[in-house]
SEDRENZA-794248 format. One line per 8 residues: their letters; for each residue x, y, z of C-alpha. Coordinates in steps of 0.02 Angstrom, whole numbers, plus 32768, in hexadecimal, padded with zeros to 4 digits. Example, Ala and Ser with C-alpha at 12.3 -4.5 7.8 and 13.67 -1.06 7.14 Angstrom:
<nodes>
as	8267 7F1F 8186 ~ 82AC 7FCB 8165
</nodes>
This chain:
<nodes>
xxxxxxxx	5FC0 781A CDC2 ~ 5FEF 78A7 CD32 ~ 6080 7831 CCF4 ~ 6015 7795 CCE7 ~ 5F90 77F7 CC8B ~ 601C 783D CBFF ~ 606B 777F CC00 ~ 5FC3 7702 CBFA
xxxxxxxx	5FE7 76E6 CB53 ~ 60A5 76B3 CB66 ~ 6075 763D CBF5 ~ 6004 75E9 CBA1 ~ 6073 75B8 CAFD ~ 60FC 7596 CB7C ~ 607F 7524 CBCF ~ 602B 74BF CB21
xxxxxxxx	60D9 74C1 CAE9 ~ 6116 7454 CB69 ~ 607C 73DE CB87 ~ 6090 73C0 CAD6 ~ 6126 7344 CB04 ~ 60A1 72CD CB4F ~ 6045 7260 CADF ~ 5FAB 72D2 CAA5
xxxxxxxx	5F2F 72A1 CA11 ~ 5F5D 72F9 C972 ~ 5EDA 738E C988 ~ 5F35 73CB CA22 ~ 5FCF 73DE C9AC ~ 5F6E 7439 C928 ~ 5F2D 74B4 C9C9 ~ 5FDB 74DD C9EB
xxxxxxxx	5FF5 7503 C935 ~ 5F7C 757F C941 ~ 5F88 75C8 C9ED ~ 604A 75D1 C9C8 ~ 6037 7625 C91F ~ 5FBA 76A3 C961 ~ 601B 76CD C9ED ~ 60BD 76E4 C999
xxxxxxxx	6074 7757 C909 ~ 6033 77A8 C993 ~ 60CB 77D2 C9DB ~ 6133 77E5 C955 ~ 60B6 7864 C93A ~ 60CB 78E1 C9DD ~ 6196 78A1 C9CE ~ 6197 7916 C929
xxxxxxxx	6117 799B C971 ~ 619D 79A4 C9F8 ~ 622D 79A1 C979 ~ 6279 7900 C9B4 ~ 62AE 78B4 C921 ~ 6300 7819 C94B ~ 6258 77DC C9A5 ~ 620B 7819 C921
xxxxxxxx	6266 7792 C8B5 ~ 6264 7713 C945 ~ 61AD 76FA C96F ~ 6195 770A C8B2 ~ 620C 7691 C890 ~ 61AA 7622 C91F ~ 60EE 764C C8CC ~ 612D 7601 C80C
xxxxxxxx	6170 755F C86A ~ 60DB 753A C8BC ~ 605E 7585 C84D ~ 5FAC 7509 C829 ~ 5FA0 755E C783 ~ 6026 74FC C727 ~ 606E 749A C7B3 ~ 6128 7445 C7B5
xxxxxxxx	6137 739D C7D9 ~ 61BA 734D C853 ~ 61E5 72D0 C8CE ~ 61AC 72CE C974 ~ 624F 72DA C99D ~ 6279 7377 C936 ~ 61C0 73B2 C97F ~ 6219 73A5 CA1A
xxxxxxxx	62A8 741C CA08 ~ 6238 7487 C9C1 ~ 61AD 7492 CA39 ~ 622C 74A0 CAD8 ~ 62A3 752A CA6F ~ 61ED 7595 CA67 ~ 61CC 7587 CB20 ~ 626E 75BF CB4A
xxxxxxxx	625F 7646 CACE ~ 61B7 7688 CB08 ~ 6213 766B CBB4 ~ 62A3 76E3 CB93 ~ 6226 7769 CB40 ~ 61BB 7783 CBE0 ~ 6259 77D4 CC2F ~ 62A6 7821 CB83
xx	6205 7864 CB22 ~ 618D 78C2 CB86
</nodes>
């Protein structure tokens, strides 16, 4: 149970990213941006405090890419690639970034 409590936000982002492959309203993708940016910047901060500089950069870049304030506009295919990539990165981080 402790494992789930420590990683619930990562699992949520993974599910959000995978659900984004469906046909969703625009508001869902706005929610995806906010949730991913907040979680990514939080993980970048915790990685920095753990002196994990590589993970700090990875999550900072993800946070910038998904930021809702100054969004990047790309095609659906591009976003699907990034969504899948972020889901994989978050999955790997569950085991590599403690």
